[in-house]
A tleap script that builds the chain and sets N, CA, C and O, in Angstrom:
source leaprc.protein.ff14SB
mol = sequence {
  NMET GLU ILE ILE HIE PHE ASN ALA CYS ALA
  GLY ASP TRP ILE GLY ASP VAL THR ASP TRP
  GLU GLN GLN GLY PRO ALA ASP ASN GLY GLU
  ARG LEU ASP ARG LEU ARG ARG SER LEU ARG
  SER ALA ARG VAL GLN GLU LEU THR SER ARG
  GLN ARG GLN VAL LEU ARG LEU TYR TYR ASP
  GLN GLU LYS THR LEU SER GLN ILE ALA GLU
  GLU LEU GLY VAL ASN ARG SER THR VAL SER
  ARG THR LEU CYS ARG ALA ARG LYS ARG LEU
  TYR ARG CYS LEU ARG TYR ALA CLEU
}
set mol.1.N position { 22.306 -6.817 1.517 }
set mol.1.CA position { 21.382 -5.744 1.476 }
set mol.1.C position { 20.923 -5.448 2.900 }
set mol.1.O position { 20.702 -6.340 3.719 }
set mol.2.N position { 20.790 -4.129 3.151 }
set mol.2.CA position { 20.389 -3.722 4.465 }
set mol.2.C position { 18.931 -4.011 4.733 }
set mol.2.O position { 18.114 -3.789 3.839 }
set mol.3.N position { 18.537 -4.503 5.933 }
set mol.3.CA position { 17.174 -4.766 6.272 }
set mol.3.C position { 16.597 -3.503 6.832 }
set mol.3.O position { 17.160 -2.889 7.738 }
set mol.4.N position { 15.453 -3.111 6.279 }
set mol.4.CA position { 14.748 -1.880 6.653 }
set mol.4.C position { 13.516 -2.316 7.487 }
set mol.4.O position { 12.653 -3.062 7.024 }
set mol.5.N position { 13.482 -1.815 8.729 }
set mol.5.CA position { 12.319 -2.128 9.603 }
set mol.5.C position { 11.190 -1.063 9.396 }
set mol.5.O position { 11.499 0.122 9.274 }
set mol.6.N position { 9.975 -1.443 9.359 }
set mol.6.CA position { 8.849 -0.519 9.187 }
set mol.6.C position { 8.159 -0.379 10.468 }
set mol.6.O position { 8.022 -1.340 11.225 }
set mol.7.N position { 7.716 0.807 10.734 }
set mol.7.CA position { 6.914 1.114 11.943 }
set mol.7.C position { 5.511 1.369 11.436 }
set mol.7.O position { 5.141 2.511 11.162 }
set mol.8.N position { 4.745 0.330 11.313 }
set mol.8.CA position { 3.411 0.401 10.637 }
set mol.8.C position { 2.488 1.408 11.358 }
set mol.8.O position { 1.793 2.194 10.713 }
set mol.9.N position { 2.495 1.371 12.685 }
set mol.9.CA position { 1.569 2.201 13.433 }
set mol.9.C position { 1.898 3.660 13.321 }
set mol.9.O position { 0.995 4.493 13.393 }
set mol.10.N position { 3.187 4.016 13.145 }
set mol.10.CA position { 3.564 5.420 13.019 }
set mol.10.C position { 3.356 5.878 11.576 }
set mol.10.O position { 3.512 7.070 11.315 }
set mol.11.N position { 3.032 5.056 10.676 }
set mol.11.CA position { 2.812 5.446 9.310 }
set mol.11.C position { 4.013 5.607 8.558 }
set mol.11.O position { 3.978 6.268 7.520 }
set mol.12.N position { 5.198 5.022 9.004 }
set mol.12.CA position { 6.481 5.231 8.412 }
set mol.12.C position { 6.740 4.263 7.198 }
set mol.12.O position { 7.665 4.459 6.410 }
set mol.13.N position { 5.881 3.226 7.097 }
set mol.13.CA position { 6.257 2.220 6.103 }
set mol.13.C position { 6.192 2.764 4.701 }
set mol.13.O position { 6.979 2.272 3.893 }
set mol.14.N position { 5.375 3.699 4.298 }
set mol.14.CA position { 5.363 4.259 2.974 }
set mol.14.C position { 6.616 4.990 2.669 }
set mol.14.O position { 7.216 4.825 1.607 }
set mol.15.N position { 7.030 5.840 3.649 }
set mol.15.CA position { 8.320 6.503 3.458 }
set mol.15.C position { 9.485 5.574 3.419 }
set mol.15.O position { 10.461 5.834 2.715 }
set mol.16.N position { 9.412 4.459 4.179 }
set mol.16.CA position { 10.448 3.486 4.208 }
set mol.16.C position { 10.610 2.779 2.890 }
set mol.16.O position { 11.716 2.405 2.499 }
set mol.17.N position { 9.452 2.589 2.178 }
set mol.17.CA position { 9.532 1.949 0.865 }
set mol.17.C position { 10.265 2.927 -0.039 }
set mol.17.O position { 11.104 2.508 -0.836 }
set mol.18.N position { 9.979 4.177 0.060 }
set mol.18.CA position { 10.713 5.158 -0.768 }
set mol.18.C position { 12.237 5.150 -0.451 }
set mol.18.O position { 13.065 5.260 -1.356 }
set mol.19.N position { 12.576 5.021 0.822 }
set mol.19.CA position { 13.988 4.954 1.179 }
set mol.19.C position { 14.625 3.721 0.593 }
set mol.19.O position { 15.744 3.780 0.084 }
set mol.20.N position { 13.912 2.575 0.659 }
set mol.20.CA position { 14.366 1.277 0.119 }
set mol.20.C position { 14.625 1.468 -1.335 }
set mol.20.O position { 15.643 0.991 -1.836 }
set mol.21.N position { 13.747 2.149 -2.051 }
set mol.21.CA position { 13.875 2.340 -3.506 }
set mol.21.C position { 15.174 3.027 -3.785 }
set mol.21.O position { 15.890 2.650 -4.713 }
set mol.22.N position { 15.505 4.054 -2.985 }
set mol.22.CA position { 16.679 4.899 -3.206 }
set mol.22.C position { 17.960 4.153 -2.798 }
set mol.22.O position { 19.027 4.423 -3.350 }
set mol.23.N position { 17.870 3.248 -1.868 }
set mol.23.CA position { 19.053 2.635 -1.284 }
set mol.23.C position { 19.545 1.460 -2.168 }
set mol.23.O position { 20.731 1.135 -2.223 }
set mol.24.N position { 18.556 0.850 -2.853 }
set mol.24.CA position { 18.883 -0.397 -3.564 }
set mol.24.C position { 19.552 -0.051 -4.896 }
set mol.24.O position { 19.737 1.115 -5.245 }
set mol.25.N position { 19.901 -1.098 -5.613 }
set mol.25.CA position { 20.594 -0.881 -6.897 }
set mol.25.C position { 19.609 -0.172 -7.924 }
set mol.25.O position { 18.389 -0.177 -7.755 }
set mol.26.N position { 20.190 0.392 -8.918 }
set mol.26.CA position { 19.446 1.199 -9.854 }
set mol.26.C position { 18.283 0.409 -10.496 }
set mol.26.O position { 17.283 1.014 -10.883 }
set mol.27.N position { 18.389 -0.864 -10.609 }
set mol.27.CA position { 17.402 -1.646 -11.241 }
set mol.27.C position { 16.433 -2.364 -10.218 }
set mol.27.O position { 16.384 -3.590 -10.120 }
set mol.28.N position { 15.700 -1.531 -9.495 }
set mol.28.CA position { 14.743 -2.026 -8.542 }
set mol.28.C position { 13.381 -2.152 -9.170 }
set mol.28.O position { 12.442 -2.558 -8.485 }
set mol.29.N position { 13.224 -1.835 -10.408 }
set mol.29.CA position { 11.944 -1.746 -11.095 }
set mol.29.C position { 11.148 -3.003 -10.915 }
set mol.29.O position { 9.984 -2.912 -10.527 }
set mol.30.N position { 11.683 -4.157 -11.165 }
set mol.30.CA position { 10.991 -5.386 -11.064 }
set mol.30.C position { 10.462 -5.680 -9.681 }
set mol.30.O position { 9.316 -6.091 -9.502 }
set mol.31.N position { 11.354 -5.452 -8.676 }
set mol.31.CA position { 10.983 -5.718 -7.264 }
set mol.31.C position { 9.933 -4.722 -6.852 }
set mol.31.O position { 9.014 -5.088 -6.119 }
set mol.32.N position { 10.017 -3.491 -7.282 }
set mol.32.CA position { 9.013 -2.493 -6.981 }
set mol.32.C position { 7.624 -2.811 -7.547 }
set mol.32.O position { 6.593 -2.648 -6.893 }
set mol.33.N position { 7.661 -3.285 -8.833 }
set mol.33.CA position { 6.415 -3.746 -9.480 }
set mol.33.C position { 5.807 -4.938 -8.684 }
set mol.33.O position { 4.599 -5.008 -8.456 }
set mol.34.N position { 6.676 -5.835 -8.290 }
set mol.34.CA position { 6.073 -6.966 -7.494 }
set mol.34.C position { 5.532 -6.603 -6.233 }
set mol.34.O position { 4.543 -7.187 -5.792 }
set mol.35.N position { 6.166 -5.577 -5.544 }
set mol.35.CA position { 5.697 -4.987 -4.270 }
set mol.35.C position { 4.348 -4.354 -4.473 }
set mol.35.O position { 3.453 -4.537 -3.648 }
set mol.36.N position { 4.165 -3.581 -5.597 }
set mol.36.CA position { 2.919 -2.833 -5.825 }
set mol.36.C position { 1.791 -3.799 -6.132 }
set mol.36.O position { 0.656 -3.570 -5.714 }
set mol.37.N position { 2.088 -4.917 -6.884 }
set mol.37.CA position { 1.068 -5.895 -7.219 }
set mol.37.C position { 0.697 -6.620 -5.879 }
set mol.37.O position { -0.478 -6.885 -5.629 }
set mol.38.N position { 1.642 -6.912 -5.086 }
set mol.38.CA position { 1.376 -7.607 -3.820 }
set mol.38.C position { 0.556 -6.746 -2.914 }
set mol.38.O position { -0.335 -7.238 -2.221 }
set mol.39.N position { 0.856 -5.398 -2.907 }
set mol.39.CA position { 0.043 -4.492 -2.079 }
set mol.39.C position { -1.389 -4.413 -2.519 }
set mol.39.O position { -2.290 -4.415 -1.681 }
set mol.40.N position { -1.625 -4.343 -3.791 }
set mol.40.CA position { -3.032 -4.328 -4.325 }
set mol.40.C position { -3.746 -5.570 -3.927 }
set mol.40.O position { -4.879 -5.535 -3.449 }
set mol.41.N position { -3.096 -6.644 -4.120 }
set mol.41.CA position { -3.684 -8.002 -3.830 }
set mol.41.C position { -3.992 -8.143 -2.303 }
set mol.41.O position { -5.029 -8.680 -1.913 }
set mol.42.N position { -3.050 -7.641 -1.460 }
set mol.42.CA position { -3.203 -7.773 -0.043 }
set mol.42.C position { -4.338 -6.915 0.452 }
set mol.42.O position { -5.056 -7.320 1.367 }
set mol.43.N position { -4.530 -5.707 -0.140 }
set mol.43.CA position { -5.580 -4.851 0.224 }
set mol.43.C position { -6.897 -5.480 0.024 }
set mol.43.O position { -7.805 -5.310 0.838 }
set mol.44.N position { -7.027 -6.201 -1.034 }
set mol.44.CA position { -8.309 -6.902 -1.383 }
set mol.44.C position { -8.516 -8.160 -0.520 }
set mol.44.O position { -9.571 -8.362 0.082 }
set mol.45.N position { -7.484 -8.981 -0.488 }
set mol.45.CA position { -7.618 -10.295 0.138 }
set mol.45.C position { -7.434 -10.396 1.635 }
set mol.45.O position { -8.016 -11.272 2.276 }
set mol.46.N position { -6.632 -9.511 2.200 }
set mol.46.CA position { -6.277 -9.645 3.594 }
set mol.46.C position { -7.019 -8.648 4.553 }
set mol.46.O position { -7.084 -8.905 5.755 }
set mol.47.N position { -7.548 -7.569 4.055 }
set mol.47.CA position { -8.143 -6.572 4.951 }
set mol.47.C position { -9.600 -6.782 5.032 }
set mol.47.O position { -10.215 -7.335 4.121 }
set mol.48.N position { -10.184 -6.332 6.152 }
set mol.48.CA position { -11.609 -6.332 6.266 }
set mol.48.C position { -12.226 -5.187 5.426 }
set mol.48.O position { -11.495 -4.282 5.025 }
set mol.49.N position { -13.411 -5.199 5.177 }
set mol.49.CA position { -14.050 -4.131 4.372 }
set mol.49.C position { -13.863 -2.806 5.040 }
set mol.49.O position { -13.613 -1.809 4.361 }
set mol.50.N position { -13.976 -2.751 6.367 }
set mol.50.CA position { -13.813 -1.465 7.092 }
set mol.50.C position { -12.344 -1.003 6.986 }
set mol.50.O position { -12.131 0.196 6.805 }
set mol.51.N position { -11.380 -1.819 7.081 }
set mol.51.CA position { -10.004 -1.500 6.893 }
set mol.51.C position { -9.700 -0.947 5.535 }
set mol.51.O position { -8.994 0.049 5.372 }
set mol.52.N position { -10.287 -1.665 4.513 }
set mol.52.CA position { -10.067 -1.176 3.114 }
set mol.52.C position { -10.700 0.182 2.946 }
set mol.52.O position { -10.156 1.059 2.275 }
set mol.53.N position { -11.836 0.346 3.550 }
set mol.53.CA position { -12.563 1.665 3.447 }
set mol.53.C position { -11.703 2.790 4.099 }
set mol.53.O position { -11.534 3.849 3.495 }
set mol.54.N position { -11.188 2.580 5.263 }
set mol.54.CA position { -10.401 3.552 6.000 }
set mol.54.C position { -9.141 3.885 5.175 }
set mol.54.O position { -8.803 5.052 4.980 }
set mol.55.N position { -8.448 2.816 4.692 }
set mol.55.CA position { -7.255 3.029 3.933 }
set mol.55.C position { -7.550 3.870 2.685 }
set mol.55.O position { -6.786 4.774 2.349 }
set mol.56.N position { -8.605 3.584 2.034 }
set mol.56.CA position { -8.970 4.291 0.838 }
set mol.56.C position { -9.235 5.806 1.154 }
set mol.56.O position { -8.759 6.705 0.460 }
set mol.57.N position { -10.004 6.017 2.217 }
set mol.57.CA position { -10.300 7.374 2.614 }
set mol.57.C position { -9.000 8.164 3.031 }
set mol.57.O position { -8.843 9.343 2.713 }
set mol.58.N position { -8.115 7.474 3.732 }
set mol.58.CA position { -6.949 8.106 4.277 }
set mol.58.C position { -5.863 8.347 3.230 }
set mol.58.O position { -5.333 9.454 3.139 }
set mol.59.N position { -5.534 7.353 2.461 }
set mol.59.CA position { -4.442 7.423 1.487 }
set mol.59.C position { -4.927 7.894 0.060 }
set mol.59.O position { -4.348 8.805 -0.533 }
set mol.60.N position { -5.938 7.278 -0.423 }
set mol.60.CA position { -6.423 7.646 -1.766 }
set mol.60.C position { -7.104 8.982 -1.812 }
set mol.60.O position { -6.836 9.758 -2.729 }
set mol.61.N position { -7.962 9.294 -0.885 }
set mol.61.CA position { -8.688 10.526 -0.845 }
set mol.61.C position { -8.082 11.531 0.064 }
set mol.61.O position { -8.584 12.651 0.165 }
set mol.62.N position { -7.003 11.174 0.744 }
set mol.62.CA position { -6.225 12.147 1.611 }
set mol.62.C position { -7.069 12.852 2.680 }
set mol.62.O position { -6.868 14.033 2.960 }
set mol.63.N position { -7.994 12.130 3.259 }
set mol.63.CA position { -8.779 12.705 4.366 }
set mol.63.C position { -8.071 12.550 5.714 }
set mol.63.O position { -7.269 11.641 5.926 }
set mol.64.N position { -8.379 13.411 6.547 }
set mol.64.CA position { -7.767 13.326 7.949 }
set mol.64.C position { -8.585 12.280 8.799 }
set mol.64.O position { -9.697 11.880 8.453 }
set mol.65.N position { -7.972 11.897 9.878 }
set mol.65.CA position { -8.668 10.951 10.716 }
set mol.65.C position { -10.007 11.478 11.283 }
set mol.65.O position { -10.982 10.746 11.451 }
set mol.66.N position { -9.987 12.740 11.554 }
set mol.66.CA position { -11.271 13.357 12.048 }
set mol.66.C position { -12.349 13.377 10.954 }
set mol.66.O position { -13.522 13.126 11.232 }
set mol.67.N position { -11.949 13.675 9.711 }
set mol.67.CA position { -12.914 13.667 8.645 }
set mol.67.C position { -13.511 12.269 8.368 }
set mol.67.O position { -14.693 12.079 8.082 }
set mol.68.N position { -12.558 11.303 8.485 }
set mol.68.CA position { -13.001 9.921 8.289 }
set mol.68.C position { -14.014 9.510 9.383 }
set mol.68.O position { -15.060 8.920 9.116 }
set mol.69.N position { -13.637 9.857 10.627 }
set mol.69.CA position { -14.456 9.526 11.764 }
set mol.69.C position { -15.870 10.172 11.666 }
set mol.69.O position { -16.875 9.554 12.020 }
set mol.70.N position { -15.907 11.368 11.198 }
set mol.70.CA position { -17.235 12.001 11.024 }
set mol.70.C position { -17.975 11.368 9.912 }
set mol.70.O position { -19.168 11.109 10.068 }
set mol.71.N position { -17.363 11.094 8.790 }
set mol.71.CA position { -18.044 10.427 7.706 }
set mol.71.C position { -18.553 9.041 8.083 }
set mol.71.O position { -19.639 8.665 7.641 }
set mol.72.N position { -17.842 8.287 8.855 }
set mol.72.CA position { -18.266 6.910 9.222 }
set mol.72.C position { -19.057 6.861 10.466 }
set mol.72.O position { -19.608 5.806 10.781 }
set mol.73.N position { -19.164 7.988 11.248 }
set mol.73.CA position { -19.943 7.987 12.422 }
set mol.73.C position { -19.291 7.299 13.602 }
set mol.73.O position { -19.996 6.765 14.458 }
set mol.74.N position { -17.988 7.291 13.678 }
set mol.74.CA position { -17.281 6.631 14.740 }
set mol.74.C position { -16.307 7.644 15.368 }
set mol.74.O position { -16.107 8.754 14.876 }
set mol.75.N position { -15.703 7.183 16.508 }
set mol.75.CA position { -14.699 8.085 17.166 }
set mol.75.C position { -13.402 8.061 16.359 }
set mol.75.O position { -13.089 7.095 15.663 }
set mol.76.N position { -12.639 9.202 16.484 }
set mol.76.CA position { -11.409 9.325 15.847 }
set mol.76.C position { -10.448 8.210 16.278 }
set mol.76.O position { -9.683 7.702 15.458 }
set mol.77.N position { -10.483 7.838 17.524 }
set mol.77.CA position { -9.567 6.770 17.998 }
set mol.77.C position { -9.902 5.445 17.340 }
set mol.77.O position { -9.000 4.625 17.167 }
set mol.78.N position { -11.135 5.189 16.966 }
set mol.78.CA position { -11.505 3.935 16.298 }
set mol.78.C position { -10.884 3.978 14.903 }
set mol.78.O position { -10.325 2.978 14.452 }
set mol.79.N position { -10.972 5.129 14.205 }
set mol.79.CA position { -10.312 5.219 12.893 }
set mol.79.C position { -8.850 4.948 12.958 }
set mol.79.O position { -8.280 4.243 12.125 }
set mol.80.N position { -8.230 5.544 14.001 }
set mol.80.CA position { -6.744 5.411 14.216 }
set mol.80.C position { -6.377 3.954 14.465 }
set mol.80.O position { -5.412 3.458 13.883 }
set mol.81.N position { -7.119 3.266 15.309 }
set mol.81.CA position { -6.865 1.849 15.543 }
set mol.81.C position { -7.125 0.985 14.352 }
set mol.81.O position { -6.376 0.046 14.081 }
set mol.82.N position { -8.148 1.281 13.654 }
set mol.82.CA position { -8.429 0.514 12.396 }
set mol.82.C position { -7.306 0.689 11.353 }
set mol.82.O position { -6.877 -0.271 10.713 }
set mol.83.N position { -6.854 1.917 11.205 }
set mol.83.CA position { -5.745 2.208 10.267 }
set mol.83.C position { -4.504 1.516 10.713 }
set mol.83.O position { -3.793 0.931 9.896 }
set mol.84.N position { -4.206 1.565 12.049 }
set mol.84.CA position { -3.001 0.862 12.529 }
set mol.84.C position { -3.063 -0.712 12.325 }
set mol.84.O position { -2.059 -1.351 12.009 }
set mol.85.N position { -4.236 -1.261 12.514 }
set mol.85.CA position { -4.370 -2.672 12.335 }
set mol.85.C position { -4.262 -3.049 10.827 }
set mol.85.O position { -3.722 -4.102 10.487 }
set mol.86.N position { -4.758 -2.214 9.975 }
set mol.86.CA position { -4.618 -2.478 8.601 }
set mol.86.C position { -3.211 -2.336 8.152 }
set mol.86.O position { -2.771 -3.138 7.330 }
set mol.87.N position { -2.485 -1.404 8.612 }
set mol.87.CA position { -1.030 -1.258 8.297 }
set mol.87.C position { -0.278 -2.442 8.719 }
set mol.87.O position { 0.529 -2.990 7.968 }
set mol.88.N position { -0.548 -2.883 10.015 }
set mol.88.CA position { 0.210 -4.086 10.524 }
set mol.88.C position { -0.134 -5.326 9.734 }
set mol.88.O position { 0.742 -6.157 9.493 }
set mol.89.N position { -1.385 -5.481 9.319 }
set mol.89.CA position { -1.750 -6.639 8.491 }
set mol.89.C position { -1.090 -6.600 7.178 }
set mol.89.O position { -0.629 -7.634 6.694 }
set mol.90.N position { -1.015 -5.463 6.570 }
set mol.90.CA position { -0.372 -5.314 5.224 }
set mol.90.C position { 1.113 -5.610 5.359 }
set mol.90.O position { 1.698 -6.305 4.528 }
set mol.91.N position { 1.712 -5.078 6.411 }
set mol.91.CA position { 3.158 -5.261 6.639 }
set mol.91.C position { 3.477 -6.743 6.718 }
set mol.91.O position { 4.409 -7.247 6.092 }
set mol.92.N position { 2.577 -7.483 7.595 }
set mol.92.CA position { 2.863 -8.917 7.736 }
set mol.92.C position { 2.757 -9.596 6.404 }
set mol.92.O position { 3.534 -10.523 6.177 }
set mol.93.N position { 1.910 -9.248 5.529 }
set mol.93.CA position { 1.687 -9.798 4.235 }
set mol.93.C position { 2.837 -9.458 3.287 }
set mol.93.O position { 3.241 -10.281 2.465 }
set mol.94.N position { 3.360 -8.227 3.413 }
set mol.94.CA position { 4.339 -7.763 2.374 }
set mol.94.C position { 5.774 -7.860 2.778 }
set mol.94.O position { 6.662 -7.666 1.949 }
set mol.95.N position { 6.027 -8.149 4.007 }
set mol.95.CA position { 7.430 -8.157 4.476 }
set mol.95.C position { 8.346 -9.096 3.696 }
set mol.95.O position { 9.547 -8.860 3.565 }
set mol.96.N position { 7.759 -10.140 3.199 }
set mol.96.CA position { 8.509 -11.099 2.400 }
set mol.96.C position { 8.489 -10.812 0.885 }
set mol.96.O position { 9.211 -11.450 0.119 }
set mol.97.N position { 7.693 -9.889 0.486 }
set mol.97.CA position { 7.583 -9.592 -0.906 }
set mol.97.C position { 8.766 -8.717 -1.412 }
set mol.97.O position { 9.013 -8.610 -2.614 }
set mol.98.N position { 9.488 -8.092 -0.434 }
set mol.98.CA position { 10.658 -7.368 -0.836 }
set mol.98.C position { 11.747 -8.260 -1.189 }
set mol.98.O position { 12.828 -7.800 -1.557 }
savepdb mol mol.pdb
quit
């Protein structure tokens, strides 16, 4: 199987998971379910409360970095760094789950 590298800071890892889904055998369902469970667990156990909050606002509520910064009362760059650190932390936790 081909190894797919994720660029967590660039936000490519979500798209890469989609690519991985399409490249693998037709029966990726079990592995994908395991990855989703691991992602949920890692978000709760491995991230700080601020990282979870930023991820929720960015991915679940689809807010922009500027909107998140305004809502939290911080600079846009702080939101960007927090998001990048959260992605890196999740990647480190999930890279073996595949």
